[in-house]
N, C-alpha and C positions, 0 to 999 in steps of 0.2 A: 601741304594739309590735307588734299583730297585723298592722297595715299594714305594717310595717316588715319582718316577717317574708315578708310576701305578696308585697311589691314585687319586682319582675323584677330580677335580677344585673346590673349594669353590667357590660357585657362589656367595655368599656376597661379596666375598674378589675382585672378578673381575667385580661386579657391583658397588664397591666402587672406584675401578681404573678406570672404564670407568666414571663414574660420575667425577671425577677428572680430565680426560682427557678432557671431555668435559666442562666444567669449563676453564681448561687452553686455548682451542680453543677460549670460548666467551671472557677471560679478554686478550687474544690476539686482537681480534677483536675489544676490548673497547678502544684498546691503554692504558692498565693498566700499571702502572709502571713496571720498571725491578725488583725491588723488590717484587712485587707481584706473578710476573711470575717465578722468582727465586723460591720463597717459594713454590710455586704450584708443582715445578719440584722437590723439595726436600721432600716433602711429598709424591711423589711417582707419582705423574702426567704421564702417560703414553705419550711419544713422539711420539709413533705409533699409537697413535690414532686417527681415523678418524669418523668424524660425520655420521650417520646412514641418514640424511637428502641430502648430498651433496658429502659426502666423503671428507670434507676438514680437513684438518691437523692444528695444530699451524703454520707450517711453511707457508701452505696458506695463513692463516690469517694475519700473518707477512707481507707476499706478498703483497696481497689486500688492506692493510693499509700502505703500503710502511714503515713500521716501521723498519729500518736499526739495530738498536739498539736489538731488540727483535729476529731478524731473526738472527743476531750474536750469540746471548745468547742461540737458540734453537739448530744451528749446532754445537756449541761447547758442547751443552750436548748430542748430539747424535741423533738430529731430522733426519729423514729419506730424504736424500736432493731430491730423483726421487721417493717419492709417488704422484700418480697420483689420482684425484677426480672421480669422479663418470661419467664425460665427459672424463676422460683420460686427463687430464691436470695436469702440475706439478706447483709447486709454480714456478719455474723459468720461464716458459712460461707465466704466471700473470705477472711477472715483465715485460718481454718483451710487453705484451700487452700494459701495462702502461708505456713504454718508460722508465723505470728506469734501467739506465743500471747497476749502482753501484748494486742494488739488483740482478740483474741477475747474475753478474759476482761472486759475493759473494757466490750464489748459484750452480754456474758452477765450481768453484775453489772447493767447497766443493765437488762436485762429481769427479773431476780429483784427491785429495787428498785421496780421499775414495777408487778409483779404485786402485790408485798408491799402495795403502797398503794391498790389496787383492791380487793384481799380486805379489808381495813382499812377502807374507804369503804363497800364493801360490806355490813359489820359494822355499822357506824355509822348508817347510812340504810335498813337493813332492806329494801334494796332489791337487784335483781338484774341489775347493770350487768354488761353483756356483758365478758367478758376481753378484754382487747387480744392475748392470745396465742391465743387461740381462734380456729381459722381456718374453722370453720364458723359464726360470728357469725348469718348469715341462714337456716340450714340447717333447714327444717322439716319436712325427710322424717325417715325412721326413723333414719336414721344421727346426725340432728342433734337430734331431739325427743324426749324421752322418751312423750311423749303420742302422738304418730306412732309410734313404734314398738311401744307396748303395743296399739296399734291395728291393726298390719301384721301379716300372715302370715307365719308362719317356716316355712323348708323344712329339714328332715333328709336330706341325701342324700349319697351316696359320688360324690366326681367322678372324672373320668377316669381319674386316677392312684391311685385307690384310697383316697383321703384322705376320713375322715370329715369332713363339714362341716355346719353350721346356719348358714343364711343369710336375709338379709330383703334384699327391693328397696327401693333407696332411690334415688328419681327414677328415671333411664335404668340405674342400676348395680346390681348385686348386691354386698352386702357383706357379709363374714364376721362373723356375732354371734361364732361360736367356729368354729375350724379343728384339724384334727389334728396341725399343725404345732407347735402350742403345749403338745404333751405332755412334751416333755423339760424346758421351764420350768416345767410344772405337778409334774413329776417332783421336780425338785430343789427347787422350793419347798416341797412338802411334808416332804422328807428335812430341810432347814434349820429348817424349824419344830419338827419332831417328833423325830427322831432321837435327841437330847441331851437333852430335855425330862425334867424329872423325872417326872414321871406317864407317862413312856411306856410302862414296863413294867408299870403298872396298866392306867387306861386316860386318855383324855382328853375334855375338853369342848370340842366343835369347833363354830364357827359359821362357816358360807360364806354369802356375799351373792352370789347370781347363780350358777344352774345349767349354763346353757349345754349343751355338751354331756356336762357330768358328769364331766371329766377328773378336775378336782384333788377333787373327792367321790370319784371312784372310787380314788385313793391313800390318802386320808384310810380309805376303807374297807378298803383293803388291807395297812394296818399289823399289824405282827405281834399288835399288840392294838388291834384296833378301837377306836374312839371309844365311851366308854358313852354320850354324850349329842351327837348330830350335828344341829344344827339347819341348815337349809337354806331361805334367804329367797328366793324365786322369785316376779314379777309376773306373767309373761307366759303366757296360757293356752295356748299353746301348748307351750312349755316344760313347763308342770305336766302335760300331758297326756302329753308324751314321757316324763316321770320316771315317773309312774302305770304307762303301759303297759310301761316296764322294770322295775318293781316295786320303785324307790325307796320308795313308801309302807308296803311292809310290811316293810322291810328294820329289822331288831332296832337300837334305838337312835336311828332317823333319825326326825325331825319336820318335816314340810314347813310354813313359814309362805306362805301363800298372798297376796302383795302385796309392794310398794315398802318398803325398809328403814325409812324414813322412817315408816311405818304401824307399826311395830313396835319402834323403838329406847327408846320409855318405856314399854312394855307390860310386864306381869308375866311374859308369855311369854319374854321375853328376861331381864330383870333379876331373875325368878324363879329363874334358873339359878344363881343363885349365883356370877357371873362364868365367863369363857369360857378356856379353858388357850391356845387357838389360835383367832384371826381372819382370815378371808381375805376379801376383796371384789374382785368384777370382774364390775361392771355395763357396760351397753351404752347408749350414748346419753346419759348423764349426762356434764358437764363438770366441768372441776377445783373449781369453786365446789362441788358437791355432794359430791364427793369430800373436799375440807376440811371440808366440814359432819359427814361421817362420822368423820374423824380425831378431832374433838373432841368425839364421843360415846364414844370409845374407853376412857376412863380410868373410865366407867360400866360396860363391858363385860367389859373385862378382870379373870381373877381376883385378880391381885397381880404379884408384881415376877418370877416366873419365865413371865408369861404372854408370849406371841410374836404378833405380828402381821405380816401383810403384803397386797399388793395387787397385782393385774396392772397394771404400770408401764408404759402402753403410750399415753399422751398425747400427742400432739405426736411420735409415731414415724417420722413420714416425714420428717422434717428434724431435723439433727443439733442445731442451734442450741436450736429447740423442746424438744426431749427432755431436753437438757440441763437448760434451765431449769425446765420441768416438774418434773427429777429434785432437784433443788436445792432446788426451792421447796416439796415435798412433805417433804423433811428438816427444812427450816426450822420449817414447820408442824407436825409431829409433835415436835418437840423444845419446840415451844410447849405441848402437851400432856403433856409428861412421857416421851417416848419415843425412846429413841434409833436411828438407824438403822445398821444395817450393809450394804453392798452386796455382792452375788455379781456377777459377770460371767457371763453364758451366750452361748456363741458359737453364733450361730444363722445366721451368714454361709452355711455349706453349704445351708442350704435356700433362701437368696434366689434363687431363679430364678421363672423362667415357671410351673414344675410346682406352685411352691408357692401360687402366687395363683389358677391355671386362668383363668377367667372372671371372677372377682370382684376387685372393688377392692381395691389393697393397703391396709393398715392399719399394717403395720409394715416397714420399710426398713431399719434401723440393724444394722450388723454384730452389735452386741453388744448384749443385753438385760440391763439392770441390774435386778438381783434385789432387791428390798427386806426386809429382814428386822428388824423392829421390836421392841425391848424395853423394858419400863417403866423408869425409874430409880426409884433408891431412895427419891427423896424423893417420889414420888407414892403 
C-alpha cells in the first residue's frame, strides 16, 4: 500500500481524467441529456474538476443554465456543493443572482446534509475532520488556529475613523477580533435576550464567553438592574490585561474565568451557579465544530425554560451561501439539544463600506445579520 501511495501519478491518466471533467462541464453548459451526463460520470469524469479558464465546475454550469435535473444528478453523484470559481463565487450564488430559488435551495440543502453528516462522523470517530464548509482549512495563523491566536499579540486601537477595534496579525493581514461597528448587533442582542425575561426586574445570572472589546458585557452591565452574577470566560492574556486595566475585575457581581470555555464547562465555577438565565458566546478562531460542542453543553448550563441563548452568528459571513448554511445548520443542531431559535434580521448594510474595515480584513459582508435568540423547549 505504501508503495502505491508513494508511486508517481500517471500523468496520462490525470490528463484523461481532466479531459473527461472538461467534457462534463461543456456538456452541462450545452444542456446535454441526463443520459449523456450520467454516462460521462460512469466513465470516471471527476465531479471535482474545475476549468482552468474560470474555475467553473459542472455544478456551476448547471446553475448557469438553470438545469435543475442536471444539478440534482451532479449533487447525488457527489458534486462539491461549495466549490468556488476564480471569482470566489459558488453555484448557489449563481442561482441567487438568477433569482432561481429552487436551484439555490437544492444546493443549500445539499450543503446542510453534507455538514450534518460530517458533524455526525466527527462525533462517532472522536476525530476532528475539517468541515468541507470551512474556508480556512489549512489556516494556521491567528485567524484560523486557536493556539496561534492565544499566542499572538492583540492591539486595542482607535482607527482613523474613530472606531474602537481589537485586531490581531494573521499572516500579512490585520484581522478584527472585535470592531466597533458591531455595537448595534450587540445592543439588539442584549435587548432581545433580557428585556422581556421574567427575571429582568430582579436580577439575571449571565454567562458570556469571549470578551473582545467588552461591548456585549457593557450592555449587560447597563441594564436597569445589572446582573447579580455575571461570569465572563476569556482565555487571551492581552484581553485579560485590557479587562483589568478597565476595572472589570472589580465590578460588583462580575466574575472573570481565565481560560477557554472548554476548561470550565464541567467545573463547579459554572455548574455551581445553578444555571444561567442568559448565555452568550462569541469566540475568535474557533470553527463550527467547536461551536456545535458548546451547543451540546447548553442544557447543563441554562437555568430552565425561561433561559435564553445567543451567539455571534458570523461564520461564513463573507459568502451568502455559506452564511445561510451555517445559520440553518446551527438551528438544526440547537433543536437537537432542545433549544428553539427565532431569528431577528439586523440591517448592517449602511456600514458595509471601506470605513468599516479600514486596513483590516473583512469578516462580515452580508447586508443583514441574522441574530439568533434561543429558548429551551418545554421537554428539556
